[in-house]
C-alpha positions as CSV (number, residue, x, y, z in Angstrom):
1,M,0.0,0.0,0.0
2,S,1.4,3.4,-1.0
3,I,1.9,6.3,1.4
4,R,-0.9,8.1,-0.4
5,H,-3.3,5.3,0.3
6,V,-2.3,5.1,3.9
7,L,-2.8,8.9,4.3
8,W,-6.2,8.7,2.6
9,F,-7.2,5.8,4.9
10,V,-6.1,7.7,8.1
11,L,-7.9,10.9,7.0
12,T,-11.0,9.0,6.2
13,V,-11.1,7.3,9.6
14,Q,-10.5,10.7,11.3
15,A,-13.3,12.3,9.3
16,L,-15.7,9.5,10.3
17,L,-14.7,9.8,13.9
18,L,-15.2,13.5,13.9
19,A,-18.5,13.1,12.2
20,G,-19.6,10.6,14.7
21,F,-18.5,12.8,17.6
22,G,-20.4,15.7,16.0
23,L,-23.5,13.6,15.8
24,W,-23.1,12.6,19.4
25,L,-22.8,16.2,20.5
26,R,-25.8,17.2,18.6
27,S,-27.8,14.4,20.2
28,L,-27.2,15.8,23.7
29,P,-29.9,17.9,25.2
30,I,-29.7,21.6,25.7
31,P,-30.0,23.1,29.2
32,V,-33.5,23.6,30.5
33,T,-34.8,25.9,33.3
34,A,-36.9,24.3,35.9
35,Q,-38.6,25.6,39.0
36,A,-38.4,23.6,42.2
37,Q,-41.9,23.2,43.8
38,A,-42.6,23.5,47.5
39,V,-42.6,20.3,49.5
40,P,-45.9,19.7,51.5
41,K,-45.5,20.4,55.2
42,A,-46.8,16.9,56.0
43,E,-44.1,15.3,53.9
44,T,-41.4,17.4,55.7
45,Q,-42.7,16.4,59.1
46,A,-42.8,12.8,58.2
47,M,-39.2,13.0,57.0
48,L,-38.1,14.6,60.3
49,A,-39.9,11.9,62.3
50,A,-38.1,9.3,60.2
51,L,-34.7,11.0,61.0
52,R,-35.1,11.2,64.8
53,P,-32.4,9.5,66.8
54,P,-33.0,5.8,66.9
55,K,-31.1,5.0,70.2
56,Q,-30.2,8.0,72.4
57,T,-30.8,11.7,72.8
58,R,-27.2,12.7,72.0
59,P,-26.5,10.3,69.1
60,L,-23.3,8.9,67.8
61,V,-22.6,9.6,64.1
62,A,-20.0,7.7,62.1
63,V,-18.9,9.1,58.7
64,V,-17.2,6.3,56.8
65,G,-14.7,6.6,54.0
66,L,-12.2,4.7,51.8
67,N,-8.6,5.7,52.3
68,E,-7.8,5.7,48.6
69,A,-10.8,7.7,47.3
70,T,-13.7,9.4,49.1
71,E,-15.5,12.5,47.9
72,T,-14.2,15.7,49.6
73,T,-17.4,17.5,50.3
74,D,-19.5,14.5,51.3
75,Y,-16.9,13.5,53.9
76,L,-16.0,16.9,55.3
77,L,-19.3,18.9,55.1
78,T,-21.3,16.3,56.9
79,T,-18.7,16.1,59.7
80,G,-18.1,19.8,59.9
81,I,-21.7,20.8,60.0
82,L,-22.7,18.3,62.6
83,R,-19.8,19.2,64.8
84,R,-20.6,22.9,64.3
85,A,-24.1,22.2,65.7
86,D,-22.8,20.2,68.7
87,V,-25.9,18.0,68.8
88,A,-24.1,14.7,68.4
89,D,-20.7,12.9,68.8
90,V,-19.3,12.7,65.3
91,L,-16.4,10.5,64.2
92,L,-14.5,10.3,60.9
93,L,-13.8,6.7,60.0
94,A,-11.7,5.0,57.4
95,T,-11.3,1.4,56.3
96,E,-7.6,1.3,57.2
97,A,-5.1,3.3,59.2
98,G,-3.3,6.2,57.5
99,P,-4.4,9.2,55.5
100,V,-7.7,9.4,53.6
101,Q,-7.2,10.7,50.1
102,L,-10.2,12.8,49.1
103,Y,-11.3,13.6,45.6
104,P,-11.1,15.9,43.8
105,A,-8.9,17.6,46.5
106,L,-7.6,17.4,50.1
107,T,-6.1,14.7,52.3
108,V,-7.2,14.2,55.9
109,L,-6.7,11.9,58.8
110,A,-9.6,9.8,60.1
111,D,-10.3,9.6,63.9
112,Q,-10.6,5.8,63.8
113,T,-10.7,2.8,61.6
114,V,-14.0,0.9,61.3
115,A,-12.4,-1.9,63.3
116,E,-11.4,0.4,66.1
117,F,-14.9,1.9,66.1
118,D,-16.4,-1.6,66.4
119,R,-14.2,-2.4,69.4
120,R,-15.0,0.9,71.1
121,Y,-18.8,1.0,70.2
122,P,-20.0,-2.6,70.0
123,D,-23.6,-1.4,70.0
124,G,-22.9,0.6,66.8
125,A,-23.7,4.1,65.7
126,D,-27.1,5.9,65.7
127,Y,-26.3,7.3,62.2
128,V,-23.9,6.2,59.6
129,I,-23.1,8.7,56.8
130,V,-21.8,7.2,53.5
131,P,-20.1,9.6,51.1
132,A,-19.4,8.9,47.4
133,M,-16.4,6.6,47.1
134,G,-14.0,5.6,44.3
135,R,-15.3,2.0,44.7
136,D,-18.9,1.0,45.4
137,N,-18.0,-2.6,46.2
138,N,-15.3,-2.4,48.9
139,P,-16.1,-5.6,50.9
140,T,-15.0,-4.0,54.2
141,V,-17.4,-1.0,53.7
142,L,-20.3,-3.2,52.6
143,A,-20.0,-5.7,55.4
144,W,-19.7,-2.9,57.9
145,L,-22.7,-1.0,56.6
146,R,-24.9,-4.1,56.8
147,A,-23.6,-4.8,60.4
148,Q,-24.4,-1.2,61.4
149,A,-27.9,-1.4,59.9
150,D,-28.5,-4.7,61.8
151,K,-27.5,-2.9,65.0
152,G,-30.2,-0.2,64.4
153,A,-28.2,2.6,62.7
154,L,-30.0,4.9,60.3
155,I,-27.9,4.9,57.1
156,I,-27.5,8.1,55.1
157,G,-26.1,7.8,51.6
158,V,-24.9,11.3,50.5
159,C,-24.6,12.0,46.8
160,A,-23.2,8.9,45.0
161,G,-22.8,7.4,48.4
162,A,-26.3,6.0,47.6
163,K,-24.6,3.6,45.2
164,V,-22.5,2.2,48.0
165,V,-25.6,1.9,50.2
166,A,-27.4,0.1,47.3
167,A,-24.4,-2.2,46.8
168,A,-24.8,-3.2,50.4
169,G,-28.3,-4.3,49.7
170,L,-29.8,-1.6,52.0
171,L,-31.9,0.1,49.2
172,D,-33.6,-3.0,47.8
173,G,-37.3,-2.2,47.4
174,K,-36.9,1.3,48.8
175,R,-37.5,4.9,47.5
176,A,-34.2,6.8,46.9
177,T,-32.4,9.4,45.0
178,T,-28.7,10.1,44.2
179,H,-26.4,12.4,42.1
180,W,-28.0,13.0,38.7
181,Y,-24.9,11.7,36.8
182,Y,-25.1,8.2,38.5
183,R,-28.8,7.8,38.8
184,Q,-29.3,5.5,35.7
185,E,-26.3,3.4,36.7
186,M,-27.7,2.8,40.2
187,L,-31.2,2.0,38.9
188,K,-29.8,-0.4,36.3
189,R,-27.8,-2.3,38.9
190,H,-30.6,-2.2,41.4
191,P,-34.0,-2.2,39.6
192,S,-36.0,-2.7,42.7
193,I,-35.2,0.9,43.8
194,T,-37.9,3.5,43.2
195,Y,-36.3,6.8,42.1
196,V,-37.9,9.9,43.6
197,P,-37.5,13.0,41.5
198,N,-37.6,16.6,42.7
199,R,-36.4,15.9,46.2
200,R,-32.9,16.7,47.5
201,M,-33.3,14.0,50.2
202,V,-35.4,10.9,50.6
203,V,-35.9,8.8,53.7
204,D,-37.4,5.3,53.6
205,H,-37.3,2.6,56.3
206,R,-34.1,3.7,58.1
207,V,-32.2,4.6,55.0
208,A,-31.8,8.2,53.7
209,T,-30.3,9.3,50.3
210,T,-29.6,12.7,48.8
211,T,-28.9,14.2,45.4
212,G,-25.5,15.5,44.4
213,V,-22.6,16.9,46.5
214,T,-24.1,20.1,48.0
215,A,-27.3,18.3,49.2
216,S,-25.2,17.4,52.2
217,M,-25.9,20.9,53.5
218,P,-29.7,20.6,53.7
219,M,-29.5,17.0,54.6
220,M,-27.4,17.8,57.7
221,L,-29.7,20.7,58.6
222,G,-32.6,18.3,58.4
223,L,-30.8,15.8,60.7
224,I,-30.0,18.6,63.1
225,E,-33.7,19.6,63.3
226,A,-34.7,16.0,63.8
227,I,-32.2,15.7,66.7
228,S,-32.6,19.1,68.4
229,G,-35.5,21.0,66.8
230,P,-36.1,23.9,64.3
231,Q,-34.4,26.6,66.3
232,K,-31.1,24.8,66.4
233,A,-31.3,24.0,62.6
234,T,-32.1,27.6,61.8
235,A,-29.2,28.9,63.9
236,V,-26.8,26.5,62.2
237,A,-28.2,27.4,58.7
238,H,-27.5,31.1,59.5
239,D,-24.0,30.2,60.6
240,L,-23.5,28.5,57.3
241,G,-24.8,31.4,55.3
242,M,-27.9,29.5,54.2
243,A,-31.6,29.9,54.3
244,P,-33.5,27.3,56.4
245,W,-33.3,23.9,54.8
246,N,-35.9,22.3,52.6
247,A,-36.0,19.2,50.4
248,R,-37.3,20.7,47.2
249,H,-35.3,20.2,44.0
250,A,-35.7,20.7,40.3
251,S,-34.3,17.4,39.0
252,D,-34.8,18.2,35.3
253,A,-32.3,21.1,35.5
254,F,-29.4,18.7,36.1
255,R,-28.3,16.6,33.3
256,F,-25.5,15.9,30.8
257,T,-26.0,18.7,28.3
258,R,-24.3,19.8,25.1
259,P,-22.7,22.9,26.7
260,F,-21.5,20.8,29.6
261,A,-19.8,18.3,27.3
262,T,-18.2,20.9,25.0
263,T,-16.9,23.0,28.0
264,V,-15.4,19.9,29.7
265,L,-13.8,18.8,26.5
266,S,-12.3,22.3,25.6
267,N,-11.0,22.9,29.1
268,T,-9.4,19.4,29.2
269,V,-7.6,19.6,25.9
270,A,-6.3,23.1,26.6
271,F,-3.6,21.7,28.9
272,W,-1.3,24.6,28.5
273,R,-3.9,26.7,30.5
274,H,-4.1,24.3,33.4
275,E,-3.0,25.7,36.8
276,Q,-2.7,24.9,40.4
277,I,-4.7,26.8,43.0
278,D,-2.7,27.1,46.3
279,I,-4.6,27.1,49.6
280,A,-2.7,28.0,52.8
281,L,-3.7,25.9,55.8
282,H,-3.7,27.3,59.3
283,P,-4.9,26.0,62.7
284,G,-8.6,26.7,63.2
285,I,-9.4,26.9,59.4
286,D,-13.1,26.2,58.7
287,A,-13.0,22.8,57.0
288,V,-16.5,23.2,55.6
289,S,-15.5,26.4,53.7
290,L,-12.2,24.8,52.7
291,A,-13.9,21.7,51.3
292,L,-16.4,23.7,49.2
293,V,-13.7,26.0,47.9
294,A,-11.1,23.3,47.1
295,D,-13.8,21.0,45.6
296,A,-15.2,23.7,43.3
297,W,-11.8,24.9,42.0
298,S,-10.8,21.2,41.3
299,R,-13.9,20.6,39.1
300,T,-13.1,23.2,36.4
301,Y,-11.1,20.9,34.2
302,Q,-8.6,23.7,34.2
303,S,-7.4,23.9,37.8
304,K,-6.6,21.8,40.8
305,A,-6.6,22.9,44.5
306,I,-3.5,22.1,46.4
307,T,-2.9,22.8,50.1
308,F,0.3,24.0,51.6
309,S,1.8,24.6,55.1
310,N,5.3,24.6,56.6
311,A,4.1,22.5,59.5
312,D,5.4,19.0,59.8
313,T,2.1,17.6,61.1
314,A,-1.6,17.7,60.0
315,I,-3.4,21.0,60.6
316,K,-6.4,20.8,62.9
317,S,-9.4,22.7,61.7
318,R,-11.9,24.7,63.7
319,Y,-13.9,21.6,64.6
320,G,-11.1,19.1,64.9
321,I,-10.7,17.7,61.4
322,R,-7.0,17.0,60.7
323,I,-5.9,18.1,57.3
324,V,-2.6,16.9,55.8
325,P,-0.9,19.5,53.6
326,D,-0.1,18.5,50.0
327,Q,3.2,20.5,50.0
328,R,5.2,22.8,52.2
329,T,5.3,26.0,50.1
330,A,3.1,27.7,47.5
331,T,3.9,27.8,43.8
332,Q,5.0,31.1,42.4
333,H,2.3,32.3,40.0
334,K,-0.7,34.6,40.0
335,R,-3.5,33.1,42.1
336,P,-7.2,34.0,42.3
337,A,-8.5,35.4,45.6
338,L,-10.1,32.7,47.7
339,A,-13.1,33.0,49.9
340,L,-12.1,30.8,52.9
341,E,-12.9,33.6,55.5
342,L,-16.6,33.7,54.5
343,K,-19.4,31.5,55.8
344,P,-19.5,28.2,53.8
345,A,-22.4,28.9,51.5
346,N,-21.1,32.4,50.8
347,A,-17.7,31.0,50.2
348,L,-19.1,28.6,47.5
349,D,-21.1,31.4,45.9
350,R,-18.0,33.6,45.8
351,T,-15.9,30.8,44.5
352,L,-18.3,30.1,41.6
353,S,-18.3,33.8,40.8
354,G,-14.5,33.7,40.8
355,I,-14.5,30.7,38.5
356,A,-16.8,32.5,36.1
357,T,-14.5,35.6,36.1
358,R,-11.4,33.5,35.6
359,Y,-12.6,30.8,33.2
360,G,-16.0,32.0,32.0
361,E,-19.7,31.4,32.9
362,R,-19.8,28.0,31.1
363,T,-17.1,26.6,33.3
364,A,-18.8,28.0,36.4
365,D,-22.0,26.2,35.2
366,V,-20.1,23.0,34.7
367,V,-18.9,23.2,38.4
368,A,-22.3,24.0,39.7
369,M,-23.8,21.1,37.6
370,Q,-21.3,18.7,39.1
371,L,-22.1,20.0,42.6
372,E,-25.8,19.8,41.8
373,Y,-26.0,23.3,43.3
374,P,-29.4,24.8,42.6
375,D,-28.7,28.2,44.2
376,F,-26.2,29.0,41.5
377,H,-27.5,27.0,38.5
378,L,-31.1,28.0,39.1
379,Q,-32.4,31.3,40.5
380,E,-34.7,29.8,43.0
381,P,-36.7,32.1,45.3
């Protein structure tokens, strides 16, 4: 075969691939606007009743994660918000000893392993919070979740943590939700689950699930109200920079769209524009704001948040979460202003605005879509 024929063959294949890719892009839906409807008061009251402490007035909460891959915000927001409220004893757990590598950013130290927890608390937790994990089928996690459920714990799958709860068999025949991106995968694997649209959280027979990443905020506020009443939940919401919690959600607004795909692709291939966002750690830092800021900057497909500190040990946050610095010094380049000093919800809003300024509105929308954050993506009243 001559060189001319080889070139013709290669160009033909490339043209066909490009044509197929173009058809795929055109097949994707365009974004839609949707209005979240109010949740009936009776439904909210039933949810609160289902979330009340199953064993003791001051409950024990275990937040479990994989050492090699656990979602940043799912792991840290749930812990930080509950410790902020001081309505429960909250422990960060890991499957093994050593650091817990979170994704897309940050590294922390757990308080105990699941084995240590079992030795210290043989009666189990009142609540177990399950973040999204890099693996849904880790045998240690699945066996431990089933054991905790058998001991009477209420299991809460945050975001794609619902897939882990489902893999443990704890969602069979139940109503549930999860992050929009993983919904079809979960339902395909577990067809007995009944998906509930337009709710940020769903509770059914001692198992709760939520929609994507930022749903951990209203979920924890709902849990706080179930434990200590509406005044405490309202006070914590104010401290977070949020309005009082509610379960309403416009599910149709969150989907894999044409602008989402093209923005992710263009940001990914423009590797020469990729940059590192340095975050200085200091004792007493608000881990909730840190998690939201680091998570958002690390979802742009143009930047990655990296923490630094000259300390030789982990930095302890305001509510006792131990954060391991990624490096000892910052890189030398122009960095965007960060919003770590703000209340968490305000820090997220400011971060998304900063991303829009630095990389464009479409990139900010991509981040908000991944976080399933309606207060930015939708202008809800």
